[in-house]
ZAMIKOL-995278 format. One record per residue (C-alpha): x, y, z. Coordinates in pm, 1 decimal. Layout:
residues N
NODE        u        v        w
NODE        X        Y        Z
...
//
This chain:
residues 450
NODE        u        v        w
NODE   2263.9   3729.6   2240.0
NODE   1958.1   3611.4   2048.1
NODE   1806.9   3862.8   1806.5
NODE   1450.5   3972.0   1885.4
NODE   1217.5   4134.4   1633.5
NODE   1046.6   4448.2   1762.2
NODE    740.4   4627.9   1629.3
NODE    952.2   4941.0   1587.8
NODE   1195.5   4754.5   1359.9
NODE    913.1   4619.7   1141.5
NODE    757.5   4966.5   1119.8
NODE   1093.4   5121.3   1024.7
NODE   1148.4   4860.4    752.8
NODE    800.2   4917.1    611.3
NODE    866.4   5293.2    592.8
NODE   1203.1   5240.9    421.5
NODE   1044.7   5003.2    168.4
NODE    764.1   5249.9     99.5
NODE   1014.7   5530.9     38.0
NODE   1243.6   5291.4   -155.7
NODE   1539.4   5390.6     62.2
NODE   1753.8   5097.4    -49.9
NODE   2082.6   5221.4     94.2
NODE   1937.6   5254.2    445.1
NODE   1769.3   4913.1    412.5
NODE   2101.7   4751.9    324.9
NODE   2273.3   4920.0    621.8
NODE   1998.4   4795.8    851.9
NODE   2002.6   4435.7    727.1
NODE   2360.5   4364.6    624.2
NODE   2489.4   4300.3    975.6
NODE   2205.3   4063.2   1063.9
NODE   2233.1   3685.1   1050.9
NODE   2046.6   3521.7    759.9
NODE   1816.9   3334.9   1002.1
NODE   1717.8   3666.9   1164.2
NODE   1646.0   3824.4    824.1
NODE   1429.9   3524.0    732.8
NODE   1235.4   3576.2   1054.9
NODE   1185.1   3942.1    964.7
NODE   1062.7   3854.5    614.7
NODE    807.2   3616.8    765.5
NODE    666.8   3912.8    963.2
NODE    630.7   4137.9    657.6
NODE    363.7   4106.0    389.8
NODE    453.6   3917.9     73.6
NODE    531.8   4220.2   -148.0
NODE    755.0   4378.1    117.6
NODE    937.6   4048.0    178.1
NODE    994.8   4006.1   -195.5
NODE   1126.3   4363.1   -223.4
NODE   1389.9   4303.5     45.5
NODE   1479.2   3963.2    -96.6
NODE   1553.6   4112.2   -439.3
NODE   1753.4   4394.6   -281.3
NODE   2008.4   4174.9   -101.9
NODE   2295.2   3999.4   -281.8
NODE   2253.1   3634.4   -384.9
NODE   2519.8   3511.6   -140.4
NODE   2303.2   3626.9    149.9
NODE   1961.0   3546.9      2.0
NODE   2074.6   3192.5    -75.7
NODE   2106.7   3130.5    298.1
NODE   1789.5   3324.9    379.1
NODE   1568.9   3122.4    145.5
NODE   1647.6   2803.3    337.7
NODE   1516.8   2957.0    661.0
NODE   1187.4   3094.6    525.3
NODE    847.8   2947.8    607.9
NODE    730.3   2709.3    334.7
NODE    451.2   2933.6    202.1
NODE    669.3   3243.9    175.1
NODE    953.6   3050.5     12.2
NODE    711.7   2902.7   -242.3
NODE    570.6   3248.3   -325.6
NODE    915.4   3403.5   -364.2
NODE   1037.3   3118.5   -583.9
NODE    730.1   3163.0   -804.7
NODE    822.3   3529.3   -856.0
NODE   1185.7   3461.9   -940.6
NODE   1294.2   3367.9  -1291.6
NODE   1481.1   3038.1  -1351.3
NODE   1802.7   3239.4  -1394.1
NODE   1752.8   3421.3  -1062.2
NODE   1684.4   3093.7   -882.0
NODE   1994.7   2940.8  -1041.8
NODE   2202.9   3231.1   -908.3
NODE   2076.5   3151.1   -558.4
NODE   2150.6   2779.9   -596.4
NODE   2505.2   2841.9   -719.3
NODE   2577.0   2983.4   -371.0
NODE   2436.0   2683.0   -183.8
NODE   2579.7   2343.3   -101.7
NODE   2442.3   2061.5   -313.9
NODE   2194.5   1911.5    -66.4
NODE   2038.4   2251.1     11.4
NODE   2018.1   2335.8   -358.5
NODE   1856.2   1998.9   -431.7
NODE   1596.4   2061.4   -158.2
NODE   1500.7   2393.2   -319.3
NODE   1480.3   2247.3   -671.7
NODE   1265.1   1959.8   -545.7
NODE    997.1   2213.9   -450.1
NODE    968.7   2348.8   -807.3
NODE    740.7   2229.6  -1085.4
NODE    890.1   1982.8  -1331.8
NODE    920.1   2237.5  -1613.6
NODE   1074.2   2508.3  -1394.7
NODE   1306.1   2252.9  -1237.9
NODE   1456.7   2172.3  -1579.2
NODE   1492.4   2542.1  -1666.6
NODE   1671.1   2619.7  -1339.2
NODE   1914.1   2329.4  -1380.1
NODE   1998.4   2445.7  -1732.5
NODE   2078.5   2794.4  -1595.9
NODE   2330.0   2673.1  -1336.0
NODE   2674.5   2807.3  -1420.5
NODE   2885.0   2542.0  -1246.4
NODE   2848.6   2222.5  -1449.8
NODE   2987.4   1996.2  -1175.9
NODE   2760.3   2159.0   -920.6
NODE   2462.7   2098.8  -1150.0
NODE   2558.6   1731.6  -1198.5
NODE   2585.0   1681.1   -824.1
NODE   2243.7   1838.2   -766.4
NODE   2080.8   1620.2  -1033.4
NODE   2246.4   1316.8   -875.7
NODE   2097.2   1400.2   -534.0
NODE   1749.4   1440.7   -682.0
NODE   1751.6   1068.1   -764.3
NODE   1731.8    969.7   -397.9
NODE   1429.1    964.4   -171.2
NODE   1426.7   1263.9     63.2
NODE   1407.8   1046.4    377.1
NODE   1724.3    848.2    297.7
NODE   2094.5    913.6    349.1
NODE   2125.1    992.0    -22.8
NODE   1847.6   1249.0      5.8
NODE   2011.2   1449.1    285.0
NODE   2382.4   1411.1    206.8
NODE   2625.3   1673.6     75.3
NODE   2835.0   1599.3   -231.0
NODE   3100.7   1842.7   -105.9
NODE   3373.5   1664.5     90.6
NODE   3748.7   1625.2    123.5
NODE   3892.8   1297.0     -0.3
NODE   4247.6   1178.4    -54.7
NODE   4388.6    869.1   -221.5
NODE   4578.2    605.3    -27.0
NODE   4869.6    609.1   -273.4
NODE   4938.6    980.1   -214.9
NODE   5201.2   1098.7     28.3
NODE   5137.7   1358.5    299.5
NODE   5269.9   1652.4     93.2
NODE   5047.3   1573.4   -207.5
NODE   4757.6   1519.2     26.9
NODE   4791.1   1865.6    185.1
NODE   4814.0   2036.4   -154.9
NODE   4499.6   1860.8   -283.3
NODE   4310.9   1924.0     39.5
NODE   4366.9   2297.3      5.2
NODE   4205.2   2291.6   -339.0
NODE   3907.7   2080.6   -229.3
NODE   3846.1   2278.4     91.9
NODE   3783.5   2601.7   -104.1
NODE   3428.4   2483.3   -187.3
NODE   3344.7   2352.8    160.7
NODE   3215.5   2568.6    444.6
NODE   3340.9   2332.2    716.7
NODE   3578.6   2034.9    702.1
NODE   3469.0   1768.7    951.4
NODE   3665.0   1472.1    817.7
NODE   3921.4   1372.3    556.8
NODE   3823.3   1050.1    382.2
NODE   4066.3    804.9    225.6
NODE   3971.1    616.3    -92.6
NODE   4138.1    383.0   -341.9
NODE   4177.2    442.9   -715.2
NODE   3811.1    338.2   -768.4
NODE   3685.4    582.4   -501.5
NODE   3604.2    296.4   -265.4
NODE   3597.5    422.8     91.6
NODE   3886.7    284.8    297.4
NODE   3899.3    500.5    608.8
NODE   3964.5    848.6    741.4
NODE   4267.4   1063.3    803.3
NODE   4339.1   1237.5   1132.2
NODE   4438.3   1601.8   1091.5
NODE   4678.6   1562.2   1382.7
NODE   4853.2   1268.0   1213.7
NODE   4869.0   1463.9    890.3
NODE   5040.2   1759.1   1058.5
NODE   5285.8   1551.7   1261.4
NODE   5393.6   1304.6    990.8
NODE   5682.7   1340.8    747.8
NODE   5585.7   1499.3    413.0
NODE   5699.5   1193.4    215.5
NODE   5509.6    937.0    424.2
NODE   5244.5    748.6    220.8
NODE   4886.7    806.1    336.5
NODE   4838.6    427.4    340.8
NODE   5065.4    412.6    647.2
NODE   4882.9    668.8    861.3
NODE   4510.3    662.3    786.3
NODE   4254.9    509.7   1026.6
NODE   4080.7    207.5    880.8
NODE   3799.5    181.5   1135.0
NODE   3519.1    405.7   1015.3
NODE   3139.7    430.7   1050.2
NODE   2953.7    484.9    724.3
NODE   2603.4    448.5    581.5
NODE   2459.2    343.1    246.3
NODE   2270.1    583.7     21.8
NODE   1940.9    401.1     88.9
NODE   1976.6    400.9    470.4
NODE   1674.5    571.4    631.4
NODE   1753.8    918.5    763.5
NODE   1630.2    835.4   1113.4
NODE   1868.8    536.4   1121.9
NODE   2153.1    769.9   1019.9
NODE   2053.9    996.4   1309.4
NODE   2060.1    700.9   1549.7
NODE   2409.8    595.9   1436.3
NODE   2550.0    948.6   1460.2
NODE   2397.6    994.0   1804.0
NODE   2528.0    658.7   1927.3
NODE   2886.5    721.8   1816.2
NODE   2880.5   1100.2   1880.0
NODE   2973.1   1184.8   1519.8
NODE   2986.0   1532.2   1364.5
NODE   2975.9   1383.7   1013.9
NODE   2938.7   1044.0    851.0
NODE   3037.8    931.6    497.4
NODE   2783.3    787.1    255.0
NODE   2866.0    506.6     11.5
NODE   2682.1    351.8   -282.8
NODE   2614.9    -16.8   -348.8
NODE   2976.5    -65.3   -463.0
NODE   3121.7     89.1   -148.2
NODE   3228.8    403.2   -330.5
NODE   3229.1    733.2   -143.5
NODE   2948.0    952.8   -281.9
NODE   2880.9   1207.8     -7.3
NODE   2873.3   1296.7    359.1
NODE   2606.3   1387.7    614.0
NODE   2678.1   1652.8    877.8
NODE   2530.8   1704.7   1221.9
NODE   2321.9   2008.3   1117.0
NODE   2140.1   1792.2    861.1
NODE   2069.3   1533.3   1131.2
NODE   1932.5   1794.1   1371.1
NODE   1670.3   1877.0   1106.8
NODE   1585.2   1506.1   1073.7
NODE   1550.5   1464.7   1450.9
NODE   1328.7   1775.5   1475.0
NODE   1105.3   1660.0   1188.1
NODE   1073.0   1311.9   1338.3
NODE    991.8   1453.7   1681.1
NODE    727.6   1684.0   1530.5
NODE    574.1   1391.9   1340.1
NODE    567.6   1164.8   1645.6
NODE    417.7   1440.1   1860.2
NODE    139.9   1491.3   1606.5
NODE     76.5   1118.0   1572.5
NODE     53.3   1092.7   1950.1
NODE   -213.9   1362.2   1939.4
NODE   -406.2   1177.1   1668.8
NODE   -300.2   1403.9   1379.6
NODE   -253.8   1187.0   1071.9
NODE    -65.6   1430.7    845.4
NODE    227.6   1666.6    887.4
NODE     69.5   2008.5    946.3
NODE    174.9   2341.5   1095.1
NODE     -6.1   2622.8   1272.3
NODE    -15.5   2842.4    960.5
NODE   -173.0   2574.2    736.5
NODE   -523.5   2626.2    598.9
NODE   -842.0   2528.1    784.6
NODE   -901.2   2255.9    525.1
NODE   -557.2   2098.7    576.6
NODE   -582.4   2114.5    956.1
NODE   -930.4   1959.8    954.8
NODE   -822.5   1686.3    713.7
NODE   -530.7   1596.6    940.6
NODE   -730.0   1590.3   1264.9
NODE  -1071.4   1453.6   1169.0
NODE   -989.1   1084.0   1092.7
NODE   -889.5    991.6   1449.2
NODE  -1175.4   1196.8   1591.6
NODE  -1420.9    996.5   1380.5
NODE  -1256.0    667.7   1477.5
NODE  -1269.0    773.8   1840.7
NODE  -1636.8    861.4   1807.4
NODE  -1717.3    518.5   1663.5
NODE  -1528.8    341.2   1942.8
NODE  -1699.5    553.0   2209.9
NODE  -2039.5    464.7   2058.3
NODE  -1948.2     99.7   2122.7
NODE  -1865.0    199.5   2481.8
NODE  -2208.5    361.7   2518.0
NODE  -2377.1     36.9   2406.7
NODE  -2179.8   -153.4   2669.0
NODE  -2302.5     91.0   2933.8
NODE  -2657.8     49.0   2808.8
NODE  -2630.4   -331.7   2830.5
NODE  -2530.4   -291.9   3197.8
NODE  -2816.9    -55.8   3275.5
NODE  -2984.3   -297.9   3520.7
NODE  -2658.0   -347.4   3711.9
NODE  -2606.5     28.4   3742.6
NODE  -2961.5     77.9   3867.6
NODE  -2904.7   -180.4   4138.9
NODE  -2555.0    -57.0   4229.1
NODE  -2564.3    309.8   4126.2
NODE  -2209.4    388.5   4249.5
NODE  -2070.2    171.7   3970.7
NODE  -2177.7    438.9   3723.5
NODE  -2028.8    722.6   3930.4
NODE  -1675.9    588.7   3887.9
NODE  -1689.5    514.0   3512.5
NODE  -1530.8    853.6   3415.6
NODE  -1251.3    793.6   3668.4
NODE  -1201.1    444.6   3525.1
NODE  -1172.0    574.9   3166.2
NODE   -931.6    855.2   3257.8
NODE   -707.9    633.3   3472.2
NODE   -694.3    349.4   3218.9
NODE   -617.6    596.1   2939.9
NODE   -337.9    761.6   3137.9
NODE   -181.3    427.5   3236.0
NODE   -192.6    305.2   2875.5
NODE    -41.7    626.0   2736.0
NODE    235.6    629.1   2999.3
NODE    327.7    267.2   2929.5
NODE    324.3    311.0   2551.2
NODE    518.5    640.0   2567.5
NODE    811.4    469.0   2744.0
NODE    814.3    185.1   2487.5
NODE    796.6    427.4   2192.2
NODE   1080.9    632.0   2338.6
NODE   1288.7    316.7   2391.0
NODE   1228.3    198.4   2034.4
NODE   1318.3    542.1   1898.8
NODE   1647.3    581.8   2086.1
NODE   1751.7    216.7   2059.7
NODE   1734.8    126.5   2430.8
NODE   1458.0   -120.7   2342.5
NODE   1522.9   -333.3   2035.6
NODE   1237.7   -581.4   2064.0
NODE    986.3   -726.3   2308.3
NODE   1148.1   -828.3   2638.1
NODE    984.5  -1041.1   2907.4
NODE   1192.1   -871.7   3176.6
NODE   1077.8   -527.4   3064.9
NODE    717.1   -647.8   3032.4
NODE    715.2   -790.4   3386.7
NODE    875.5   -474.0   3524.3
NODE    608.3   -251.9   3366.1
NODE    329.5   -479.1   3491.7
NODE    476.8   -459.9   3841.9
NODE    469.9    -80.1   3820.8
NODE    107.3    -97.2   3699.7
NODE     13.0   -335.8   3980.2
NODE    166.0   -113.9   4249.6
NODE      7.2    199.3   4101.5
NODE   -328.3     22.4   4058.6
NODE   -325.3   -107.0   4416.5
NODE   -254.4    239.4   4560.9
NODE   -526.2    401.1   4346.7
NODE   -775.6    127.3   4433.2
NODE   -710.8    150.9   4809.2
NODE   -757.9    527.2   4801.6
NODE  -1075.3    481.5   4599.4
NODE  -1204.5    217.1   4838.4
NODE  -1140.8    448.5   5134.0
NODE  -1325.9    731.9   4959.3
NODE  -1617.0    501.7   4866.0
NODE  -1640.1    369.5   5223.0
NODE  -1665.2    723.1   5362.0
NODE  -1915.0    847.5   5106.0
NODE  -2125.1    530.5   5072.3
NODE  -2067.7    318.1   5385.0
NODE  -2381.8    113.2   5322.2
NODE  -2236.9    -16.1   4991.3
NODE  -1902.3   -150.8   5116.2
NODE  -1911.3   -461.9   4893.8
NODE  -1967.7   -240.0   4588.6
NODE  -1660.1    -37.4   4684.1
NODE  -1455.6   -357.5   4705.4
NODE  -1585.8   -464.4   4362.5
NODE  -1496.9   -125.1   4212.7
NODE  -1146.3   -130.3   4366.6
NODE  -1067.2   -480.0   4237.1
NODE  -1214.9   -399.8   3894.3
NODE   -996.4    -92.8   3858.6
NODE   -681.1   -291.9   3943.6
NODE   -767.7   -538.4   3665.8
NODE   -844.9   -255.3   3420.2
NODE   -512.8    -81.8   3499.4
NODE   -320.5   -406.1   3440.7
NODE   -500.8   -450.0   3107.3
NODE   -430.9    -87.7   3006.8
NODE    -61.2   -128.4   3085.8
NODE    -45.4   -455.0   2890.4
NODE   -209.0   -291.9   2587.9
NODE     18.3     11.8   2616.2
NODE    327.7   -210.6   2617.5
NODE    233.4   -463.9   2349.7
NODE     79.4   -234.6   2085.8
NODE    398.1    -28.0   2016.7
NODE    604.3   -347.3   1983.1
NODE    346.2   -492.2   1742.9
NODE    337.7   -175.4   1530.5
NODE    718.3   -150.5   1526.6
NODE    749.9   -513.8   1416.9
NODE    507.4   -448.4   1130.4
NODE    695.4   -135.4   1013.0
NODE    426.2    105.7   1141.2
NODE    526.8    413.2   1339.6
NODE    466.0    311.6   1704.9
NODE    403.2    676.2   1801.7
NODE     41.2    612.7   1698.1
NODE      9.7    397.7   2010.2
NODE     69.4    692.8   2245.0
NODE   -245.1    877.9   2137.5
NODE   -616.2    819.1   2074.6
NODE   -565.1    455.6   1969.1
NODE   -470.4    340.7   2319.4
NODE   -706.9    571.7   2509.5
NODE  -1018.5    487.5   2306.6
NODE   -939.8    114.5   2297.2
NODE   -890.1    117.9   2672.6
NODE  -1226.5    289.4   2710.9
NODE  -1415.1      3.5   2545.7
NODE  -1225.6   -290.0   2693.3
NODE  -1188.3   -113.7   3027.3
NODE  -1565.6    -75.3   3064.2
NODE  -1620.7   -438.5   2962.1
NODE  -1365.5   -560.6   3218.9
NODE  -1494.8   -321.3   3484.5
NODE  -1853.4   -442.8   3471.1
NODE  -1759.5   -808.5   3418.0
NODE  -1537.5   -820.5   3725.9
NODE  -1781.0   -613.9   3933.3
NODE  -2076.9   -839.2   3846.8
NODE  -1874.8  -1151.5   3929.5
NODE  -1789.5  -1013.8   4273.5
NODE  -2140.8   -886.4   4338.4
NODE  -2297.6  -1206.3   4207.9
NODE  -2522.5  -1012.8   3972.5
//
């Protein structure tokens, strides 16, 4: 059952901290999962959170620090000495330790690395810091189980026992040659059912998915999702095995990418969270709002240039808000499907079949909307039947344009290495506003002979 924080628990913890009842605090917290403790610390004030953090043993706090909100983690790290931070990192796997060190200042980073007790662990962490954080190298673990093809099964089992001591979970056993070049993987079932003297070269599986250190993390996520992998090996430019990426790392990548795309779709240009400062939130939101304002000013000039037409046929103006909303919705729906397809790999590139299918959907939707609108206009303004026909036809054309824009823009952005999620937000809606109004009045005036 999921742990829930109660006000009574927070109050009890605050009282125990105030009275410095460390033994009771440890009893209360020791049986809790590290993620639950991190959630509790986020609810306390900074001094209280720091007090509890220092009270718990480093094996537990090492896991807790990964789960903390960014601001609290930064504050706690600032209060800890390089030696104390190093003690935390000695308990973590290499990729998690590298993530923590990457958040430190350059001078403190060097001090912490020098305080690490395990020399090999320190070397692995430094090695990971060389890679960009959004690549396979930046998210991989150095901890893994590897065996050499010239070993026999008995030797392999003995060596695996030694290697597995430093690994929390063994997903795969990788087979390499004498130069550490990745050759394949070893099935645990085959290992257990094969004679002890059988060479590994006779039983390992040569077909294996792997990624390079410079592969983008989102591409790694796509590959692991496609082939339903729990882990994937990472190789360098020479094909040598240098690490592995596990499914929990990929879940973080998928979440971060989804958060970023959701914010882009809403017209937020930077990665922000609810607890960020007013300045950061404003800086992230304002650019698209200003762009939208400028585009809508253009739309207002177009309306002004059609002032005479609207005076003659006043119902044209009444349906402008409906036109803008409908065109925006159609464009966003069309672009959202394309962006989703590009993200999950179901759409690789522009397809005429897909384009024609989407336009057919837009045409059917536009025709239904237009007929309903024409019926409404005929009831409300029977003396202006021809205007209703002009409005209905104009809206069909605008909907087809909006769908076309919504389909083509994501493909164009994707081709030019720009995140297509931008196309599902203000970009499409504001662009459709301007061009939709132009098309609306142009078609209407042609039909009305104005």
